[in-house]
C-alpha positions as CSV (number, residue, x, y, z in Angstrom):
1,M,0.0,0.0,0.0
2,V,2.7,2.4,0.7
3,R,3.9,1.7,-2.8
4,K,0.6,2.7,-4.3
5,N,0.6,6.0,-2.4
6,F,4.1,6.6,-3.7
7,V,3.2,6.0,-7.3
8,F,0.0,8.0,-6.8
9,S,1.9,10.9,-5.3
10,G,4.4,10.6,-8.2
11,W,1.6,10.7,-10.7
12,E,0.1,13.6,-8.8
13,F,3.4,15.4,-8.9
14,G,3.7,14.8,-12.6
15,V,0.2,16.2,-13.3
16,R,1.0,19.3,-11.3
17,S,4.3,19.9,-13.1
18,L,2.5,19.3,-16.4
19,E,-0.2,21.9,-15.4
20,L,2.6,24.3,-14.3
21,K,4.3,23.8,-17.7
22,Q,1.0,24.4,-19.5
23,R,0.4,27.6,-17.5
24,R,3.9,28.8,-18.2
25,G,3.4,28.1,-21.9
26,Q,0.1,29.9,-21.9
27,M,1.8,32.9,-20.1
28,K,4.5,33.0,-22.8
29,I,1.9,32.9,-25.5
30,M,0.1,35.8,-23.9
31,Q,3.3,37.7,-23.5
32,M,4.1,37.1,-27.2
33,A,0.6,38.2,-28.2
34,F,0.9,41.4,-26.2
35,M,4.4,42.0,-27.6
36,I,3.0,41.6,-31.2
37,V,0.2,44.0,-30.4
38,A,2.6,46.6,-28.9
39,V,4.9,46.3,-32.0
40,F,1.9,46.7,-34.3
41,F,0.8,49.9,-32.4
42,F,4.3,51.2,-32.5
43,F,4.5,50.9,-36.3
44,V,1.0,52.4,-36.6
45,L,2.2,55.5,-34.7
46,V,5.4,55.7,-36.8
47,G,3.3,55.5,-39.9
48,L,0.9,58.2,-38.8
49,F,3.8,60.4,-37.9
50,F,5.3,59.8,-41.4
51,L,2.0,60.5,-43.1
52,S,1.5,63.8,-41.2
53,I,4.9,65.0,-42.4
54,Q,4.1,64.0,-46.0
55,F,0.7,65.7,-45.9
56,K,2.4,68.9,-44.5
57,D,4.8,68.8,-47.5
58,I,1.9,68.3,-49.9
59,K,0.0,71.3,-48.4
60,G,3.1,73.5,-48.7
61,G,3.7,72.3,-52.3
62,A,0.1,73.1,-53.2
63,A,0.5,76.6,-51.9
64,Q,3.7,77.1,-53.8
65,L,2.2,75.7,-57.0
66,Q,-0.8,78.1,-56.6
67,K,1.6,81.0,-56.1
68,E,3.6,80.1,-59.2
69,Q,0.3,79.8,-61.2
70,A,-0.8,83.2,-60.1
71,I,2.5,84.8,-61.0
72,S,2.5,83.1,-64.4
73,S,-1.1,84.2,-65.0
74,L,-0.1,87.8,-64.6
75,K,1.9,87.7,-67.9
76,V,-0.8,85.5,-69.6
77,I,-3.5,88.0,-68.7
78,A,-1.4,91.0,-69.7
79,D,-0.7,89.4,-73.1
80,M,-4.3,88.4,-73.8
81,P,-5.6,89.8,-77.1
82,E,-8.6,91.2,-75.2
83,L,-6.3,93.5,-73.2
84,S,-3.0,93.9,-74.9
85,Y,-2.1,97.1,-76.8
86,D,0.4,95.8,-79.3
87,S,1.3,92.3,-80.0
88,S,5.0,93.2,-80.4
89,E,5.1,94.8,-76.9
90,A,5.2,92.7,-73.8
91,I,3.0,93.5,-70.8
92,T,1.4,96.6,-72.4
93,L,-2.4,97.0,-71.9
94,D,-4.8,99.0,-74.1
95,E,-6.6,101.6,-72.1
96,D,-9.6,101.6,-74.4
97,K,-9.9,97.8,-74.0
98,L,-9.6,98.2,-70.3
99,K,-12.5,100.7,-70.2
100,V,-14.7,98.3,-72.2
101,M,-13.8,95.3,-69.9
102,A,-14.3,97.4,-66.8
103,G,-17.7,98.5,-68.1
104,G,-19.1,95.1,-67.3
105,F,-17.8,92.9,-70.1
106,G,-15.1,91.4,-67.8
107,N,-17.7,89.4,-65.9
108,L,-18.9,87.8,-69.2
109,Y,-15.6,86.0,-69.2
110,E,-16.3,84.4,-65.8
111,E,-15.3,80.9,-66.8
112,F,-12.4,82.2,-68.8
113,W,-10.4,83.9,-66.0
114,P,-8.1,81.5,-64.2
115,V,-8.1,83.7,-61.0
116,A,-10.5,85.1,-58.4
117,S,-10.1,88.8,-59.4
118,V,-8.3,91.1,-61.9
119,A,-7.8,94.8,-61.5
120,V,-5.5,97.4,-63.1
121,Y,-4.4,100.6,-61.4
122,K,-2.8,103.7,-63.0
123,L,0.2,104.6,-60.9
124,W,1.5,107.6,-63.0
125,P,0.4,110.3,-63.0
126,V,-0.3,110.0,-59.3
127,A,-3.9,110.6,-58.2
128,D,-5.2,111.6,-54.8
129,E,-8.0,109.0,-54.8
130,L,-9.1,106.0,-56.7
131,K,-11.8,106.6,-59.3
132,Q,-13.3,103.5,-60.8
133,C,-13.5,103.3,-64.6
134,P,-15.4,103.8,-66.8
135,G,-15.6,107.5,-66.0
136,V,-13.9,110.8,-66.4
137,G,-10.5,111.0,-64.8
138,C,-10.6,107.4,-63.7
139,N,-7.5,105.5,-62.5
140,Y,-8.8,102.1,-61.4
141,Y,-10.2,99.3,-63.7
142,E,-11.9,96.4,-62.0
143,L,-12.0,93.8,-64.8
144,Y,-13.3,90.8,-62.9
145,D,-14.2,89.8,-59.4
146,N,-15.9,86.6,-58.5
147,G,-16.7,87.7,-54.9
148,Q,-14.4,85.3,-53.0
149,S,-13.5,86.6,-49.5
150,N,-10.2,85.0,-48.8
151,V,-8.1,86.3,-51.7
152,K,-4.3,86.8,-51.9
153,T,-3.1,89.3,-54.5
154,Y,-0.1,89.3,-56.8
155,S,0.9,92.1,-59.0
156,T,3.2,93.3,-61.8
157,Y,3.9,96.7,-63.4
158,V,2.5,97.3,-66.9
159,S,2.3,100.0,-69.4
160,I,-1.2,101.4,-70.1
161,C,-1.2,102.9,-73.6
162,K,-3.7,104.4,-76.0
163,K,-3.5,106.2,-79.4
164,V,-3.9,110.0,-79.0
165,K,-4.3,112.7,-81.7
166,E,-3.0,116.1,-80.7
167,S,-2.0,119.0,-83.0
168,G,-2.5,116.8,-86.1
169,F,-0.2,114.1,-84.9
170,V,-1.1,110.6,-83.8
171,Y,1.1,109.0,-81.2
172,D,1.0,106.4,-78.4
173,R,0.6,107.8,-74.9
174,C,1.6,105.4,-72.2
175,E,1.2,105.6,-68.4
176,V,2.6,103.4,-65.7
177,G,0.1,100.9,-64.3
178,K,-0.1,97.9,-62.0
179,L,-1.9,94.7,-62.9
180,V,-3.2,93.0,-59.8
181,V,-4.5,89.4,-59.8
182,G,-6.2,87.8,-56.8
183,V,-6.2,84.1,-56.1
184,K,-8.0,82.1,-53.4
185,N,-5.6,82.0,-50.4
186,A,-4.4,78.4,-49.8
187,G,-3.6,79.1,-46.2
188,G,-7.2,79.9,-45.2
């Protein structure tokens, strides 16, 4: 009988050690699973950080591209046949054409303009106040405005010319002007 107890206690001891081994194995599996989840979350956070940096670069690139488009559209608008004075002269606007476009025809080109607003100011001779054209003694031509509120403007200097007849002579009279183009502000 003593022998049976000994064998029984040995079997019991073997079952307990097997249970302990199984529990340790389960614990190691759980540790491994938690470690895999932790590594997964780490890489997700690293990926989100990387994406935020990339999207920031994309937003900055879009703003730079919009600025370059606005600056290039200054020359394109100044050289349009609807506004240019002489095809051989660069960035020279016809004052008579400006008066016609400022008289309401500029808004007929709504889908034609690649920008939010187009205006031309006479800078020389200097005037005390802005007078919108068409009108007598005007110095400001608003050619187009689509009514956007958040607009950033870019400008370039132009010559505003027209044919004048004085004392029996016909000549080109030119004044210094400024072409101002507004684009929707990318930052806002």
